[in-house]
MITORPA-316674 format. One record per residue: x, y, z of N, C-alpha, C in turn. Coordinates in pm, whole numbers, plus 50000, padded with zeros to 5 digits. Layout:
BEGIN
XYZXYZXYZ/...
This chain:
BEGIN
141555299859310141805288459227141055277259275/140235272859145139405259859192140455247459226/141465246759172142335235359189142845235859332/143185248359371143715250959502142585247259615/141355252359578140325249659686140005237859694/140035229459583139815214159587140905206359664/142025210659649143175204459728143195208859872/142755220459905142615224060057141445215360099/140395212460019139225205160083139575190960106/140375186160016140755171560017141865169160116/142765178960142143885175260210143905178360360/143275189660410143225191660541142055183960604/142555175260689141575166260750141315171060896/140635161060977140325165061102141285169961194/141065179561267142035183761363141585195861450/142585202661517142285211761616142945225061564/142145236461554142735249561524142895256261661/144095258861716144425265461825144265280061819/144535284361699144505299261668144535301961527/143695313261490143585314661354143465330761307/143675332261183143465347561140143165347661002/142635360460956142145362160832142495376560785/143065378660658143425392260609142795393160488/142325405360453141685409960321142405422360301/143155423960170143875436860157143525438460000/142715451159976142625455059852141075458059816/140695456659694139305460659650138265451359700/137155457259714135965447259763135105443759636/135485449759522134465448459395134785435059351/133395429259314133505416259249134275416459122/134795403559087135705401758972136995410158953/137385413259094138635420959094139695414259174/139785401759131140885393159207142335398359189/142505404659082143935410559071144185423359155/143105428059213143245439359296143005437559441/143045424959485143105423359636143905410359662/144215407459789144975396859846144125391759982/144185376659958143505371860079144495362760154/144615364460285145525354960368144825351360484/145175337360507144575331060626145845323060699/145725322360826146745314460903146165309561020/146575296161049146125288561152147305281361227/147295281461354147935272161438147165259361489/147705246361423146855235761431147575225561508/146755216261568147125204961654146525191861613/147365181361620146645168461593145835168261463/146305171561366145595175761249145955165161126/145045159861051145555149160947145725157960822/146815153660750147095160560614147315150360532/146415147460431146415139560319146935147960206/148025150560182148545159460081148295155859929/148365141759916148165135659776147685122259801/146765118659712146205105659715147285093159689/148305097659629149175086459582150165084659682/150385092759781151405092259887150845091560031/151665084560105150915082160249150575094660329/149605094160397148975107460465149705107460590/149735120360632150315123660761149205126260859/149575120460998148735123661097149315132361218/148685137061318148975143661425150145155661395/149575161461296150345174261248150245185561355/151365191261423151265199861502152135212261428/151415223161392152095233761308151365243861269/151725251661165151085263161117150665260560972/149345266260947149015266260801148895280560756/149405283960652149545297860578149125297560444/147905305860429147335307260281147495322360245/148185322360124148575336660072148025334659942/146715339159915146095338059774146425323759723/147005322459615147235306659567148355299659612/149035305059728150095298359775149765293459929/150135281759943149725274660074151005270160141/151325271860254152465267060318151905260360461/152465248360481152295240960617153605238460667/153835243960782155065241360863154695234960996/155445223961018154935216761155156285209961210/156465212361343157565208261405157525193061428/156315188061419156075173661447154985168061362/155045155561334153785148561282154115133961286/153135125661228153305110461221153015105261083/153905094961053153795089060925153765073960956/152565067660970152195054561032152715054361167/153865047161206154315046461349155765053661350/156085062361252157295069761247156985083661288/158045089361331157965105261378158455113661267/157645124061235158135132861124158425146261178/159685152861171160195164061209160395174261101/160325186161137160755197861042159905195060911/158745193160930157815191760791157465203260726/157635203860593157245217360512156465212160409/155215218760377154365215360252154115229960191/154385228460069154235241559992153355237459852/152245247959851151605246459729151545259359651/151895260359529152025271759446151585270759290/151395280359235151375281259105152505285859017/152875276758924153975280658844153545290558725/154575298158666154215307358552153385301758460/153275288158440152315282058329150905278458393/150725283058514149305279758572149165266758632/150375258058641150205243858693150365245958840/149595239758918149495239159071150515227959118/151475233159171152715222459223152575222059367/153115210759423153095206459553154445201759589/155165207859696156265204159744156235200059893/156895188259927156885182060064158165179860093/158645182660221159995179160267159985177060421/160745168560473160825165160617161695152860646/161965153260760162795141560840161885133060900/162155121060874161315109060904162205098560995/161875093461105162575083561191161485074761253/162015061861252161085050761308161325037861237/160345029461246160525015061210160895015061059/161695007361023161925002760878160785000160801/159854992760869158684987360808157924998060746/158065010760806157045021560764157865026660630/159075027960627159745032760514159455024360398/159455009960431159064999960317157615002060262/156715004260366155285006260340155115018060264/155945028960282155695042960222156175040460070/157095032360042157495028859909156615021459824/155995011259887155115003159823153745009359801/153275020159897152115027259891152215037659812/153335041059726153595052659654153865051359507/153855059859434154305057859285155705050859282/156575051159379157865043259376157545029659366/156515025359443156245009659441155575005259318/154825015259247154215011659123155255011259002/156225021659022157225021158926158085008558925/158145002459042158874988859060158074977559043/156784979358988155864967758954155574961859080/155504966659191155224958559322156364948659358/157514951159301158664940859337159064940059486/158754953259552159114951159688157894949459793/156764945259723155644945559811155654933959911/156404922059885156274911859987157524911360051/158414921760051159744923360126159364923060265/160144918360356159894920160508161224926860558/160854936960646162054945160709161844947760848/162704946960940162774953061076164044960261106/163774969161195164954978561242164614991661234/165555000361237165285015661251165895022261125/165135034761081165375041160974165265055861004/166365063960953166175078760944166265082160800/165035091060760164955094760616164835109460614/165575115460497165205129060466164545126860320/163285134060330162555132260204162275146660134/162365146959998161705158559932160885154059825/159685159959789158805155959691158525168459607/158215166859493157755176759393156745171059321/155365174859323154275168459262153475178259173/153115174759073152175184958989150805180259008/150065188659079148685187659101147715188358998/148175195858889147315197458776147495188758656/148695181158659148945171058556149455157258634/148525147958629148865135758696149885126758611/150105129958497150925121158406152345127858423/152455137358491154025144058517154455136358625/155665129358605156135120558709156665128058839/156525123658938156945129559063158415133159070/158855143259127160285144659164160525140459311/161435130859336161695124659460163185124759474/163415129859608164865131459659164905125359806/165345112759815165215104859942166735100659978/166905102760100168035096160151167635089560299/167985075660301167645068960407168935062660489/169035064560617170045059360691169735046860764/170295035160723169875022860773170665018560908/170135015261008170895010961127170354996861176/171374986361141171034972561183169734967761135/169454971361015168164966960959168094952260919/167134943360948167014930760898166044930560778/166424923460669165694924260545165384909560487/164214905160468163944891860402163544896660273/164274893060169163984896060023163044886059975/161834888959925160694879259894160284882559741/160074871559677159914857859722161454852959739/161704842159788162934837759807163594835459954/162924844660032163244845960164164834846360181/165424855160109166864857560124167204865860242/167944860060333168094869260475169334877460480/168934890760464170144899760497169934906760630/170984905360684170794909760840171704920760871/171254929760973172244938161031172654948160931/171784950860828172204962460712172234975960777/173384980960745173664996560794174445002560680/174155015360663174745023660552173565032960512/173815040560388172925049460347172325045660201/171025045860193170445043460089169615055860008/169705057959882169175070259840168335067459714/167365076759689166475075659561166395090059501/166935091959375166705104159300165925101559166/164955111159149164255109459019165205117758912/165205112358790164745099258758165575088258768/166785088758837167755079358847167385066158901/166715067459018166115055059091167135054059215/166925041859267167685037659396169195037459370/170055040359466171395037059448171935037659596/172995029659625173775029059759175065024659729/175995028759815177345023259828177765021259963/178605011859985179015010060122178175004760235/176974997660175176174989860267176854978060331/176634975560457177284964360525176234957260599/176584943560634175624936160709176094922160707/175204913360712175564898360708174484891060634/175084880460572174244870760502174504856760555/173544848860620173804837460692174864837260786/174944849260849176024850560961177324852960908/177464856360786178804860160730178744874160681/179894882160698179964894960659179594898660502/178894909260486178174911160363178564927360332/179004928760205179104942360157178044943260036/177314955560024176304956559932176384970359860/175824971659740175794983559664174504983259581/173794993559562172524993959491172605003659368/172145000259252172165010359150171115006259045/170915013158932169735009758857170445004158735/169764993858667170404986358550169214983358460/169424980658339168444978658226167694965058269/166394964858229165694952258226166294941858151/166374929758194166904918658097166084917957981/166684912957875166034911957747164834902357761/165034891157844163954881457859162604887257895/163004896258016161724901258100160994912857996/161994919357935161384930757838160514923557722/160904912457677160234904757583158794898657634/158924896557766157754890957833156644900857861/157164913457852156304924257882156254930158013/157544931958078157534936358216157164949258199/157154955858320156594968758346157314980058272/158524977358231159294986758138160104996358221/159974997758332160935007458413162265000658433/163205009758479164485004558499164384994558628/165384984458599165694974358719166594978458823/166304976158948167154977459053168064966759082/169334969459073170384957759105171034961159231/171034949059312171734948859438172844940359433/174104945959442175374937859426175714934159563/176114921459584176484916159708177784909159705/178714910959809180024904259833179954898859933/180164885459959180104877960086180934864760067/180814856960179181304843860185180124835160227/179904824360147178744816360164179104803360184/178434796260282178654782360322177664773460245/178214762760189177354754760114176094749060169/176364746660308175284741160396173984752760397/174464764160399173444775360393172734775160245/173454773460147172844773560007171964761560017/172374749160057171564737960050170234739860144/170424744160236169164747160340168314757460272/168644767660207168034777660150167294773060056/167664764959966167124758559849166294746959885/166474739960004165694729560035166154716559967/167294717359917167804705159831168984698859896/168634690159985169654682360069170574674459987/170134669359870171084661159786172284669359732/172164682259750173564691359714174604690459816/174414681159897175484677860005176734675259963/176894672659844178304668359776179204680159763/178654693859803179624703759817179594708259966/180804710460020181154710960154182204723060162/181934731960265182774742760289182264755760274/182884765460265182394780060225183424786760135/182874796060052183734801759947183214817159927/184034825559898183784837959849182864840159738/181844847559730181114850159615180684864559575/180504865859448180074878159408178594875359342/177614882159397176184880559347175604893659328/174444891959237173664903659192172324899759202/171454907059278169914905659272169554916359187/168504911559094168004922059005166484920859021/165934934359070164554935059087163994944158971/163244939158891162574946058771160974944858777/160524954958724159054956358751158264945058676/157274937758750156594927558706157184916658646/158474912958722159244901858685159854894358800/160114881358781160674874958891161874880958943/162174878359067163344880959125164444874159060/165654879159017166784872858956168014874659059/168514861859077169784861059146170934856659053/172124864559040173164859458955174404857659060/175144846759049176174844659169177394838559079/178474842759115179804837059065180794834559184/181464824359173182534820559274183724811559210/184734812559261185784802659239185914790159302/184844790259411184784778759496185904774559572/186894783159589188064782059670187674780459815/187844771059882187274767160016186224758060025/185704752659912184504744459876185164731259841/184894719559879185254706259834183884700559763/184154694559651183274688559556183294674059543/182504666359613182504652259610181804648059470/182364649959362181744646159251182704638059176/182024629359078182784621058994184024628958909/185144622758903186024629958792185504633158661/185824644958605186934654158642186444665758729/185344665058791184734677358862184924675459006/185514665859065185934664259195186944674459236/186684680959352187604692559382188014692359538/189174695259564189444696159711189304710959756/189084712259874188744725459931189864737059892/191054733759880192114742859832192074746559694/191484737059608191384742559465190394751359425/190424753959293189404764459241188714757859119/187404761559112186734758258986185544768758978/185534775058869184604785158852183104779458844/182214788158911180814783558923180074797058875/179004794858799178024805458767176784801458795/175934807258869174574803858907173664814958858/172534811758793171514821558768170304815958816/169484823458885168234819558953167094829758906/165894824958879164764832858885163834829858984/163334838659065162484833259170161084840859181/160074833459178158704838459185157734828359274/156534833059313155694824059370155154814359295/155234816959149154804805559058155874795359037/157104796259083158004786959069159514793959049/160584786759067161934790359050162574783658964/163514788158875164464782958798165844784658827/166734773458830168134776958841168924773258702/170134780358673170664775758571172254776558635/173004765158620174224763758685175294759058580/176244764858582177524761958497178714760558580/179314748058570180564746658645181704742158551/182874748958573183974748458493184484734658466/184654731558341184944717358317183914711758231/182824720058186181964715758087180584707758148/180284710758273179154705358327178054718058338/176864715958303175704726558305174514720958360/173594726258433172354721258484171314732458488/170094726358496168944735958517167974729458594/167384735258710166524729858797165214738158808/164124732258818162864739458850162374734858965/161984744559049161494743259187160064748759193/159264740859299157834747559303157784761559354/156634767759308156574780959369156144782059521/156934788959604156644792559726157004806159760/156804810759884157344823759908158834821959954/159344810659983160694808160004161354802859863/162544799659871163124794659749163314778259763/162884773159855163064759059892161694750759842/161244752659731160124745259676160664731359636/159794722759618160044708559587160564709159441/161604699759429162154698759308161204692159188/160974700259093159914695058991160564690058856/161574695858828162244689458703163824693158718/164604684858639166014688358648166674684058509/167804690358458168254687058349169794688458363/170834680358340172364680258361172664677058225/173714684558159174484682558038175924683358064/176684677357965178234676757983178524679957832/179364689557848179964694657714179024703057621/177834705757669176734714357607175824719457681/174814727357643173604732257717172674720957750/172104722457887171104712057902169964711357840/169274700357835168084698357746166944707157824/165864707657742164774716957809164164708557929/163654717158026163144708758136161794702958107/161554690358156160134685658154159604680558292/158444685058328158074681558456158074666658491/158744664558609158784652158674159934644358610/160734649358550162024642758481163174648958535/164284639158535165514644258573166294637858467/166854649158373167434644058247169054645758249/169684635658196171084637258166171464636258026/172404643557976172744642357832174094649157803/174604648457672175824653157640176874644457617/178174647157634179214638457602180274639457709/180634627257751181864626357862183004620457792/184244624357837185484616957775185574604257850/185394604557994185654591158052184774590358177/184174578958209183274576458309183654563358397/183884565658503184144552758604182914550358679/182494537958623181034534658681181014535158828/182104530358910182294530059046181974543959110/182734554759049182584568359103181154572559088/180494570858975179184574458959178164566559038/178394553759060177584547559155177614551759303/178844555259341178844560959485178304573959474/178294582559390177864595759382176294593359390/175614583459324174284581759324173954576259450/174544565659520173934561259639174204571759757/175224581059748175384590959847174424602859828/173984605259733173414619059712172004618359628/171894609859535170674608959461169734597359471/170014587759558169164576259570167984578359664/166874577459607165684582359687165604572859809/165994560159819166014553759930166914557960044/168124561160001169114567960088168544581660147/167864589560055167204601760103166144600460210/165414589460191164424587360298164924585860431/166244582660454166724581960585167404594460617/167624605360536168154617060595167874627660482/168124627660360167954639460287166414641660263/166174655460255164774657960250164164655460116/165044656660016164424653959881165684647459798/165344638559704166314632059624165904635059485/166814641259384166294643559254165754632459171/166344620459195165964608759128164704601859195/163954609659273162554607059287161744612259165/162344619959098161894622258958162174612558862/161704610758759161934599658655163154602958592/164094593758597165114595958516164974594358370/165564603858295165624603458130166914606658085/167414600157993168584602057915168364602757767/167994616957724167814618057582169014612957483/170054616457540171334612357447172614615557537/173324604857572174514604857637175514596157582/176734601957542177764595057482178994594857577/179604584857603180874583157686182054577557604/183044584757588184094579357501184904568357552/184964567357682185754556857762185054553757881/184234541157876183504537157993184494526758086/184624529158202185414522058301184454515658404/184644500858406183924493858495184734484758559/184804484858702185634474958775187044471858729/187774483158684189174480158631189234478158481/188094475958407188204474258264187674485558199/188304487358077187884497957976186984491557882/185854497557880184774491057779184584499257656/185374508457629185274516057507184214528057509/183784532757387182904542157366181504537457373/180664543157452179134538357477178294549457452/177024546257395175954557157380174794551957454/174174559757538173084555657638171814565557608/170594557757610169304565057599168394559157701/167624566557758166624562457845165344571757855/164264564657808162944573557793161744564257826/160684571757851159454563957861158934559857728/158124549757716157564545157586156584535657617/155364539657566154104531757607153944527257746/154064535157830153854532757988155054524158040/156044521057971157374514658025158484523858016/159524521158085160684525958068161744520057972/162344525657880163064518957775164584523757781/165524516557802166934521457801167614512957682/168744519157621169304512957528170634518057530/171594508157496173064509557507173694505057385/174644514857339175274510157195176794512057213/177464500657178179014500057174179384492057056/180634492457046181264485256922181014469156954/181234465757093180974450757114179744446657187/178874458557210177594454657268176324462457230/175274456257198174174464457178173074458357249/172234465757330171244461257415170104470457449/168914464957484167874472657521167204466357631/166824475457729166184471457865164694477657864/163744469957912162424476057931161924471558059/161294481658138160794480458265159324470858244/158924465958360157794457858359156534466558296/155804460458229154624466958183153494468958276/153434458558380152394459358479153054454458594/152344456158713152724449358844152944434258835/153894429358891153984415258886154864410758773/154914417958668155684413858555157264417058584/158044410058491159544412558501160034421558417/161234428158456162044434858366162534425958255/162754432458134163304424758030164654429257956/165484422957921166754426757861166914419257724/167104426757630167494421557508168924426357449/169684417357430171044420057374171024414757243/171124424657147171174421057006172554417356950/173554421557010174834419456968175874418557075/176614408757095177704408457221178904400557154/180004407157155181324402257108181854395657253/182174383857234182724375157374184174378457388/184884382657263186364386057288186394397757398/185504406857392185544417457492185544412857638/184674401157660184454397957790185864392957881/186744387757778188004382157843188844393757918/188494405657885189294417257932188534422558064/187404417458112186514423258207187064418658335/187064426458441187304422458582186064423058660/185244414258662183924414658712183734411358842/184744405058902184764399359034185024411059126/184204415959218184604426759303185284423359409/186034433659444186974429859567186344431859689/186804430559811186214431359933185584444859949/186194454459891185774468259907184634472059816/184394465759711183404468459608182134463359648/181044470559585179754465659623179364453259534/178624446259583177994432959520177024438559397/177414430759280176324433959160175134428059184/174044435559198172774430859215171794434859103/170874426759066170004430758947168604426058983/167554432558932166044429058962165844418358862/164834409258912164594397758834164194403058682/164934396258589164584399258453164654386658362/163934389258235163824378858141165154383558030/166144376758004167154380357928167194372857783/167214379657688167444372557545168694378057494/169464369457455170884373557402170994368157265/171144376957153171364373457024172664377456978/173144374556859174204379356792175544377656860/175504366356941176844362757001178014360656904/179154364956914180104362156830181504362156909/182394353456843183864354956886184814353056785/185894361856781186774361556666186094363856535/184964370156533184304375056423183464363656372/183314352756432182564340056419181084340856481/179974340956425178664340356482178584328156573/178044328256692177844317656779176554312456820/175524324056786174184319356828173674328756923/172844323157014172134330857134171504322757221/171204330557346170574323157460169614330657517/168704325857588167524331357679167684325457809/167514333857919167354328958044166734338258148/166494334858262165954343658361167174346558463/167224359758478168284364858562167704368958694/168314366358808167924372458933169004373159026/168824380559140169984382359247169124376559382/170104370759452169764366359589170844369059668/170794381359731171754386159798173264388459710/174334382359762175524381359681175484371759563/174464364359559174474353659446173684359359333/174164356859218173494359259091173244347959007/172024344958985171624333558933170934333758784/171344325658680170754325358554169974311958548/168624312258545167814298758545167314296258399/166744285358383165984282958258166974286058130/168164283258131168934288858014168724279057890/168294284757775167964276957668168624284057544/168664278157433169224284857305170254277257258/171164284057170172104275157089173414283057091/174574277357119175844283157131176844276157060/177294279656949178344272756870177894258956833/176674257356793176134244656761175694235756880/175894240257009175324232157127174084239157169/173134229457179171804233357195171354230857350/170644240657404170154237857541168624239257516/168034227957545166604226257500165614230957611/164594235957590163564239157678163224229357779/163234216157749162934204557834164024201257931/165214205557888166554202357980167114217157985/166604228158057167214238858054168554239258148/169594247958117170724249358194170624260058326/171554261258395171474270958509172894273358546/173054285958574174424290858615174144298258740/175254298758824175174305358956176614312658970/176474325759025177904331159054177804338259199/178674333059288178684337759438179654348859418/179254361059454180224371959448180634375459591/181794382959586182574385759716184074379759717/184574380959839185864377059870186094362259836/185034354059845185154340359820184394337759701/184424345559604183744342259471183844328859414/182754323959349182744310659299181634309859184/182004304159078180934303558970180624287258944/179414285158898179044269958874178114270558763/178064259658692177094256058565176804243558580/175474241158529174764228958517174094228258372/174484219658279173684221458160173834207858082/172794205858006172784194657904172954200957769/174074198657695174074205357562173974193857468/173114195057364172944187657250173454191657136/174174182657041174674186856921174614177256816/174944183556692174834175256571176254170356541/177044176756441178454175756416179254183656498/180004177556592180754185556691182004192756630/182224187656509183474194656439183164209856424/181774212656392181664227256386181784235856509/181384228456616181564235156743183104237856776/183874227856751185394228856777185934240456690/185514241556569186054250956499185584264156523/184424267656572184084279956625184644285256732/185244275056818186104279456930187564278956914/187974276556795189344276456748190034264556748/189404253956775190174240256797190384233656658/191294224456640191334216756532190344206456520/189804202356400188834192156367189434177756408/189114172656526189524159556573188584150156574/187284153756559186364145356575184984150756499/184474141156408183144144756346181994136656392/180834142256406179734131856481178334136956411/177384126056429176104128456384175404134056474/175444130156610174674137756726175344133656849/174794139756965175444137657068175074148257195/175464146257315175104154257415176394154157526/176404164757597177254166857713176494169757820/176784163857932176114167458065177164173858154/177004186558176178324194658240177704197158392/178524196258478178424201258613179734204458674/180024218058648181414224858669181224235158785/182204237558855182494249758942183894255058938/184094266458948185464271858962185484284759055/186624288259100186674300059163186694313359094/185964324559141186054336359064184744339658985/184954348758898183784352658812183604342958699/182584343958620182284335358491183464335458406/184074346758368185324346658277186524340158342/186434337858464187734332858526187994317658504/187114312358429187194296858413188644291958375/189154282558443190284274558408190454261458438/190944252258348190874237558380191614235058505/192654240258522193444235958658192714240558784/191804250258791191204253858901189654247158898/189264242858814187774238158781187584224858865/186354222258909186094208858969184664206558927/184394192858899183024188058848183284177258739/182294175758685182344164458564181674169658433/182124161258329181534162658214181284148858156/180054147058126179584132958077179394134957920/179734125557854179744125257719178954112357662/178144115657571177174106457502177104110857352/178054103357258177954107057114177644094957038/176744099056938176464086456854176804088156708/177614078756657177964078756511178984088656479/180144085956426181104096456386182344089056364/183504097656343184724091056321185854103556362/187024097356381188294105856417188764108356286/188884119656231189584121656098191044122056114/191774116555994193084117855996193604131555987/194614135356093194974148256110196544149056053/196824159755993198214162255934199214163456049/200314158256030201474157956110201954172756145/201914180356045202264194056051201164204356105/200154200256140198994208156191199284211656341/198824224756357198924229456488197544228156556/197384229456679196104228556748196214219356874/194944212456883194744205057019195844194357004/196064186556909196984174156898198284178856948/198754191256883200124195656934199994198057086/198924203057142198914206757282199084195157371/198394184657330198364171857413199814167757417/200424167157291201854160857272201994147857331/201264138357301201544124957370202124116857234/201394113657126201934106057025201674114056894/202544110756789202184119256659201654107356569/200274106656553199684095856486200114094256347/200294104956257200694103756126201964097756107/203084102856197204394096156178204404082056198/203654077856317203614061456334202954056156234/201894060056176201224053056073202154051955961/202854063355929203534062655799204854053355824/205304052655951206544044555973206314028955975/204944026056004204384012756017203754008055879/203864017355805203284014055664201734009455671/201004015155780199454011355800198654020555761/199074032055685198054041455656197054037155564/197014027155500196004023155426194764016755509/195084014355633194024011455720193164022155770/193744034655769193054047655828193074058955741/192804055755617192814068455520191834077455548/190664072055604189424082955624189324083355773/190204080255856190154082956000189654068456067/189354071156201188734059856276187354061056294/186534051056248185084053956277184634048956406/183324053956456182884046656559181354048856572/180784040956652179374042056668178794050256773/179584047156897179214055357017180544059357082/180344069457161181314073557273180684076857393/180904070157494180344072157637181444072657728/181244081657826182154082057942182004095658019/183014096158113182904108258222184344112858235/184434124958233185724131258269185414140458419/186184137558510186014143758636187334153758661/186904166458689188004175958714188004179058854/189284178258909189644180259052190924183759089/191324195859139192664197059189193684198359080/193294203258970194234206158865194394193958773/193754183158799193654173258706192454167058621/192424161258524191294156758471191384141858462/190544134858539190374120558551189344115558451/189744106458370188834101758256188414087358307/187104084658332186674072658391185874063658279/186624053658253185964044858144185414049958012/186144058757957185834064457800185574053657724/184554050257664184494038257576184064042657442/184804039257344184554042857211184154029657139/183114027957090182574014557029182544017756891/183154007556807183044008256654182203994956617/182223994456484181523983056424182343969856433/183533969756429184443958956473185463960356568/185533971956615186563974956714186093985156836/186853985056930186353993957062187753998557109/187534010757199188534014657285187934016357422/188724014957527188394016957661189594024757711/189174036957748190274047157814190124049357954/191034049258030190744056058171192324060958204/192334072958277193604078958319193454091658379/194624096958410194644110058475195574120058400/195194132558363195884142958300196264153558387/197494157558416197824169058491197794180358391/196854190058413196514201658331197804210158311/198544215258405199464222258407200724216758334/201064203358338202164197958279201644192658136/200424190758126199994183458023200304168557991/200604162858101200904148558107199824140458118/199894128158070198874117158070199364104758130/198614099758228199034086258290197664079358293/197484068858191196314062258180196444047558104/195454041658091195434028658039194434028957909/194864024857784193924023257678194074008857644/192894003557622192493989957568191813990457460/192503984957331191973985357205191673971657157/190493969257095190293956557022190033961156874/190833954056802190893955756651190833943356573/190263940456459190073930856379191373928856289/192533928256348193763926856273194493915056319/195683913356248196413900656313196813902756439/197063891156502197183892456663198693898056683/199463897456588200793903856605200913918456588/199703924856578199813939456559198913947556670/198583942456761197313950256849198143961956918/199603960356948200163971757010200233983856923/200313980256785200603992956681199143998756685/198123992256657196633997456670196494006156793/196994002156914196754009257024197544021857021/198654022256974199514035656959198744042656854/198304036656758197554046056652196384051856698/195674045356770194344050956822194354059356946/195474057957012195664065357146195674078957130/196284084357033196424098357025195054106556990/194284102656881193014108256866192064107956986/192094095657037191114095357149191584104257274/192594103957320193284114057411192924127157375/193174130957247192874145357216191484149257215/190804139657168189294142057176188804144357313/189144135657431188864137557561189344151057614/190514156857556191164168357618190124180657558/189934179257427189054190357346187764191957440/187024180557454185584180757515185804186157656/186814183857730187054188557871187304202857871/188224206057754188654221857742187434231457714/186554225257641185364233357603184674237457738/184424229257832183594231157953184374233058062/
């Protein structure tokens, strides 16, 4: 048979024939093959046997070769396969009834596990796996029983393989990913066409006991659509306990240090032809503490379901993580032989699936019921801050560019205050970083500097001051100091009690614990801070917190300002200014007259004190010194003040100190009359101890009446002006 002769020529290699024999039995006539039998036999030593080009060749064969017409048998007590010893080798070649030339090989192989892996990778088994095992690394000892059935006449006929391997303390590095399985012992088998399978394998993963089983499973749909090799996938089921430190080290992501402890895991490795290695892991995380913001924080004794799916390849790895409670994440790592490639992209979402990964970005999105800013700031500083990472962590995810396509928080908590629902966005725009915040009481936009040396800018298009009254901005000794980069701030749409107040612009900067607003200009409730006389504000934070303001406020009709701040109209003016220099303990919104210190200088031109109804409520009722309307009515002098008390100028100064308001020489000048007032008011008791001197063009016997008549509006006016600042 030509096929048999060709196989003999290719397969029997160099070696030594110790003894041989030849038998011819039957007719010697030509073309009479059916009438004779040819037999050859040889005792061979150190002979090479390359029985099939698709399978590893044998060397150092010591045995017998028997040729009986078209049947060939090779029996050997010993041979070598790479560095492994082969015993009880049997090779048979024959023709089946259909004339197909068949080859059967059987033997027992013992030696290094590397040889067994090499034999798989260099055979059709490795090709069927799409080279998935080609980069695996293995050490240890292996005993294998192998039987092969090959069709030498038809290469398309798949081989029949029956393999049983006994592993003894074998160490395995699953590549790519460098997943270390150590001390693996047990029995692994391969049967055609079922594939690999094993039960009861044992060993260690990162020093912890491991149980493993192997079986065949379908190729994942994603890999099938991507055009994988099409053969069945090999699934390796793992049961073990895993420490978070080992996971963090394996991935090379030290920012995952928020998880501490160890937990039982159930995992599956899926090896599919021409596809990335896939790892799927589930755990209740019992035994692991999570230092995450609420509601995901967890003590070690508690449970929270975790699902992790990972694809690993030399081109790159991707992780998908789902944590019970509505948190999901995706991570992309650079391609390496190990799993610990640099973090290239990340996306975290709350209440929905994460956004698509974008190279160089760390994305946040979704919806949160409640966020405590202090908790998230602590989490950021502990695990995500690139500056903190430089001192210890190998990588920090926010070395990537932060992006927030769409994040909504139903209740935002900041330093003890609830700020309501907010929507946040952050993205790159024209080479700058743009962040926006939307809430019922606040709308604003932040822009990063356009070039080196420029400042950050903040534009607040709407701010309801009523909300600020509920804020607790002053940090306690345990809280961090609020620090901001230097930025240009523009505030528009200020309002209070539904009334528009105007807007301001200023330069904001931090100096350690001190927060400064310089070059304050704009208009607030009719009070103008002009560019040529800008105001300034400072807030010293910490346990001895203190705020101060210096400003020159210009105005037209002060009545409009009083109305916007909810005070009764006790004065109308044409123009004027206040020069304010005040300080008080605490945060900006903690201003109170009884705690403030400083001065308010008043310079008003042209106006009058209007007549005020006796039944009106407001500032006059608050001062409670005299009732102007009743006195005027009782003295029948109302005809003198039907349109109020006019004046040309008001000049003076009020000094606040120790819960008192001291008025120093407040002078009201009119066309034919004047008032000079000085005195001290106790803010808490609303008492007034002072002196009022009145000059009026009336009969000499009525000066005391005029004094009483004028005293109330003047005192009320002083109180209102002081209260404003």
